[in-house]
C-alpha angles and dihedrals in degrees: 000000000000093000094046093049093045089054093047092048093052096043100042113011140228102056106244145154118225121219131180101241130049108239112248091216097043093143090060091051091053092051096068104316123143138200113233115212120216109210121181091345096311133096098238110156142017137203128202116246109231100180144350115224136178113249142157131233121235091272091055096255111145118244142158124260117212105206107215136205104240091228113103109211114202114225134194101281115247126182112241141142118253116285139161092277096191094057103109100295101188115238092242090052095048119098116249120257116255108238114218110263095018098086112133121235132222119352090350087069091060120095112262092242090057092048090050092051092048090049090051089053090050093245096119 
């Protein structure tokens, strides 16, 4: 993800993610909102949204560009299916940031739902 975004930022700045619809609450997103990335079935990282701009895809279709802070912030992994992670994820529903040096080891590093499932199967 880092390599892809670094390439995109250097080839076609600013770093942004395009999405089909313009967010109705774009101002809120620019005042501290983040996009949460689902990787391999888990929310694993977020990026702050700096701006929301009107753009067009290569075929001329209008879209929204979410201008992103290049810093990838690791979050406590949580299993989930893919979703539009920028769409008003409430602060109490957002996974906590992982602070450098505080990463858990072993089974403590697993999402709680996974640990619970493994306990139910008698594997923990």
